[in-house]
N, C-alpha and C positions, 0 to 999 in steps of 0.2 A: 694395608687397609685403604690405600689410595686407589681410586678408580683408574682403569686403563682401557684404551680402545682394544677391542678383540675382533675386529672385522666390521664391515658395514652395518650400522644400526645396532651394534652390540658392544656393551661395556661390561667389564668384570672387575672383581676385587676379591681378595682372600681375607676373611675375618679370623683372627687368632686371639685366643686368650692365654693366660699363663697356666695352662693345663695341658696334660698329655693328650687328653681326649676331648673332642668337641663333636656334638651330635644333636640331631632332632631340631633343626632350625624352624622358627616360625616368624613369618613376615607380616607386618600390618602397617598401613598408613596411620600415623598417630594424629591426635588432635593438634592442629597447627600446621599439618602438612609434612612433617618429617616422616621418613621411613624408619620403622623400628625393626630390629631383629633380635630375637631371644633364642637361646639354645641351652643345652646342658653340657657341663664340662667338669672334668676331674681326672682321676687316675684311669678309671674304667667303669662303664655302666654296671650298676649294682654295688659298687664300692661306696662307702659312706662319705667320701669327700666329693661326690658328685653333687653339683648345685647349678642354679640357673644364672646365666650371664646375659648381658644386654648391651646393645650398641645401637647408634642412631646415625642417620644420614640426612642432612638438610636437602630440600628439593633441588637446590642449585649447587649443592656441595660436591666436592671431589674426593672427600676422605671420610670414612666411617670413624665415629668417635672411639676412643679407647674403651674396650669392654669393661663393664663393672659387674660385680657379683650382686645378685638380688636376693639370694637365699644362702643358707649355710647351716643346715641342721646336721650336727656331727653324728647323729644316730640313724640317719636314713639317707637313701639315695634319692635325690630330687631330680625329676625328669619331666620331659614332654611339656615345655612351656607353651602357653597360648596367650596371645595378646588380643584384647577386645576393647573397642571403644563403645561405651554404653550410650544410649540415646541422650543422656544428660551431659555428655562430653567427658565423663570420667574414664580414665584408662584402667582396665583391669588386667591383671596377670593371673592366669590359672596354671597350676602345675601339679604333678603327682609326687608323693613321698612314700617310699616303701622300705622295708627291711631287706637288706642284701638283695638276692635275686628272686625274692618272693613277691611277685606282682600281686599275688592274692592277699597281701597285707597293705596294699596301696590305698591311700586316701587322696582326695583332691583338695588342694589348698588354694587360697586366693589372697591377693592384696591389691589395693587400689591407689591410684595416683590422680590428684586433682590438677597437676601441672604438666600433663603429657609425658610422664615417665621420668621427670627429673628428681622428684622425691616420692616416697612411697609410705603408705600406712602400714600398720602391723599385719603380719600374716594371720589368717584364720583358717580353720578346717571348714571347707565348704561341703564336701561329700565324704563322710567317713566310711571306712571299711566296715564290713559286717562279718558275722561268723561264717557266712557262705563264701566270702572272698573279698577281693579288693575292687576298687573302681578306678578307671583310668580315663584320661582325655588325650586328645591329639589335635582336634579340629576346632575352629572358632564357632561361637554361637551365632544363631540367626535371630532376628527380632521380627515377629509377625506384625501384620498391619494393626492388630489390636494391642500391640505392645508386649506380648508374651515373649520371654526369652527362651530359646531352644538350644540347650547345651548337649551336643552329642557326646556319648561316653560309651565305655564298654566295661563289662564285669569280668574280672579275672577270677574265675571260679576255682576253688580248691577241689581237686579231684578226690574221688572216694578212696583211692590208694595212690601212694607216691606223692611227689611234689608238683607244684604248678609247672605246666609246660606250654599252656596257651590253647590247646586244642578244644577245650571246653568253654572258651570265652564267648560271650554273647553281647549284643549291642542294645542300647537303650537311649532314649532322649529324656533329659531332665528339663522340666518346664518350670519357669518362675514367672509369676504375675506381680511380684512385688520388688522388682529391681534386683534380683539375686539374693534376697534374704532367705527365702524358703523355696524348696524345690519338690516337684512331684515327678515320679519316674514313670515312663511309658516304655515298656519293653518292645523290641522289634521281634516279631514272631519268626521262628525258623532261622535265627541268625547265628547259630552255633558255628564258630570259626570265622565269622564275618565281623571285622573289627575296624577301628579307626574311621567310624562313620562320619562322612563328609556331607553335610546337609547344605543344599542350595535351593533358592527359589526356582520354580519351573513354570511352564505355561499353565499347568493345572496343579497348583499347590506346590509340592516340593519333590526333589529328587535327591537321593543319597548314593554315594559310592563307598565301597568297602575294600579294605585289604583282606586277603584270604589267608588264614593260618595254614591252609593246606597247600599253599604255593602253586595254585593252578591258574585262576583268572580273577580279575577284578569283578566284583559283584555290584548290583545296583537294586534299589527299591524306590517306591514312590509313596507319597502321602498327600491327602487332600488338605490337611491342616497342620502337618508337622508333628502330630501326636500319634495317629494311627497309621501304621506302616504295613505295606505288603512285605512278603518274605523276600529276602535278597535273592536275585537271580543272576546267573552268569552273564557277563558281557563278552565281547569279542577280544578284549584286551588281556594280555597275560599279567600274572602277578606272582611274585616270588616270596610271599610272606614278608613284605616290606611296605612302608607307608606310601600312600598316594595323596595328592591334593588337587582340587579343581577350584576354579573361580569363574564367575560370570563376567565376560568382557562387556565393554560398553556397546559393542555392536550386536550383542545378544547371544553370541556363541559361548559355549563352555570351553575353557582351556584347562587341560589336565596334564600334570607332570607325574611320571611314574617310571619304574624300571621295566623295560621291555624284555622280561625274562621270567622264568618259572622253574619249577622242579624238573621240568623236562630238559632244562639246560644244565642240570647239576650232575656231577659225577660222584660227589660225596655229600654227606649230611652230618650235621652236628647233633650231639645228644640233646642240646637245649641251648637257649640264649645265654644262660648264666652258668654254663658248665665250667667256667674258669673262676667263679667267685664262690667262697665257702659260706656257711650259714652265719658267720659273724660279720659278713660284709667286707671281708678282706680277700685279696687275690689268693687263689689256691696255689699250692706248691708246684703243681704240674698242670699243663694244659692237656685236656682230654683229646685224644686224636679223633679226627673225623673218620667215619666209616663209609665204605662204598655204598652207593645207592643200589638197592635191589628192587626192581620192579617200578611201578608207577606211583602216583600220588595215592596215599591212604587217607581218606577223609575221616578217619577215627583219631588221628593224632596230628599234631602240628609238625610242619616240615621246616627245619632250620638249616641254612647253609646254601640255598640256591643263590647264584651270582646276583649281586646288587649292582648291576650295570647292564646296558647303557642307561643314561638318564634321558628319557624320551619325552616329547611334547606332542599332544594331539588336541584337536579341536572338534567340536560337534555343534551342528546347527539344529539338532532335533532333540535336545535334552538328554543326550548320551545314548541314543539308540544306534547311531552310526558315528564313526570317528574317522578323521583324516590325520594321519601322522605327518609331522613336520620334521625337518632335520634334527637329529639328536643334539641335545645341549652339552653332553659330555659322554665320552666313551672310555672303556677300560675293561679289564677282565672281571672286575667286581668281586674279587676274592673276599669272602667273609666267613670262612670256616673258623675264624677266631675274631674276637673283638680287640685283640692286641694292637693298639695304635702306637704304643710307646716305642716299639721296635720297628715300626713301619711295615708290619705284617698285613694288617687289614688294608684292603684297597677298594672298599665299597664307595659308590657314588649314589647316594640314597637319601631317603627322607626329605623329599622336596617340599617346599612351600611356595605358593604363587599368589600374587596380588597385582592389581592394576591401579595406577594413580590417575589423578584428574587430567593429566597431560596425555593419557593414552599409553604411557610406557608400562610394560609388563615386567615385573620384578620376580626373580626366582632365587631362592637360596637352597642349598642342599649340602649334605655331609660329604666331605672330601677325605676319604681314607680314615675317617673317624679322628683326624688330627686337626681339622680346621673346617670352617664353613665357607663354601664357595658361593659368591654372589654374582648373578648375571642380570643385566638389564637389557631387555629387548625393546628397541624403539619402534614406533609405527612403521618406519621404513626398513625394518630388518627384512632382508630378502627371503628369509625362511618362512615368513607368513604366507608367501605366495607359492611355496613349494610343498608338494604332497609326496610322501614316499610310500 
C-alpha cells in the first residue's frame, strides 16, 4: 500500500483487501483534499460475499490507509462503487446490489458521509429495479450550473427469452433537483449496447463516452443540457466490452483511460460474464469453457472475453473528436476468459478510473488481474505527457 517511484514523474502502489477478488475501482478527491478509492471485493463477481471496500491517501501521504468494508449484504453481490462530493460538501457513495449474476435484478444504493468518508450514514435504495430489469451505475454525477445533479446509469434489461447477458442494455441520465432525494429519468435514444455512460462538461453543453457491449469501439454522444442526448456514435478508439473513464484536465483537454483492444483481438469468447456463478449466488461446480470466435462482431448480442489490456491513455483537445495516445500505463495479455482470480487465472488490466487534483497530478486506478487495485500517479513532469504514439 506504500507509494514507490516507478520512473520519472510516476508513482505507483498496489491496494489489496482481505479478499480473493478486487475489481472496479473508483477514484475521487475527497472533502479536505484526501484521495479516496472505492472498489468491490469478495470471492468473485456475482457471489453474495462481494461488497464495497474503501481506502484513502493524504495529499502528502506515502501510504494508502488499510481498506475498510463499507457494505455487507449477505444476499446480494454489491458492485460498481462511485464516490461523489455534493455541492454542500457531503460525500456520497453510490453502488449496485444484485442477485447472483442477474444484473437485471440490480438496484442502486447510496449512503452519505458528513466527515469525508470516516463515518457513514445508513444505506438506502436510491434507484430500485423494475419488472423490466435492473439499473446500474459506474460513473460519477455531474452538477449543472443551475444545481441539477446528473447521474449517468444504464438499464440491465431482461431479455424476452433466456437470462440477462447485456446486449439489450441501454443508457439513461437520472436528474435530481432536490439534492438526490428524488430522480427523473431521461433515456438516451439509440443506446442499445452503449453502457457505462461517462458525462463531462463540453464546450457546448455536455459530452458522454460509452463502453460497447459489442466489443467494437468506444461511442460518444452530446447534449446541450445533460438531459436530451444525441444517439451514441462510434469514435476512433477500440473497446472490448470493458469500462472506460475520462476526466477534464485543468488545461482543458480530456484525458481518457481505456483498453486498446476489441473483439478483433479475441481468439475465443465466453458464454457470459457470470457463466461461473449459479442462480444461488455461489460458484458453479465447473467453469464453462470458452469457445472459438467465429466471424466478426455481432451487434445483436454482447461479446465477452476480448482481451482486457493494454491499459491505454489518450488525450483530446476537441471534446473527443480526435485523440492523441500516450505511452500505455500497463501492458499484458489481458486474459479474461474467466473471472477466476483465486487461482491467478484472470490477467486483465481493466476498469480504470481517472481524476486530477489541485496540484495538477493525475491519478489512475485500475483492476490488476482481479486480485488487487493498481494505483498510478502521473505528475505534471511525467515524460509521457509529451509523447504521442
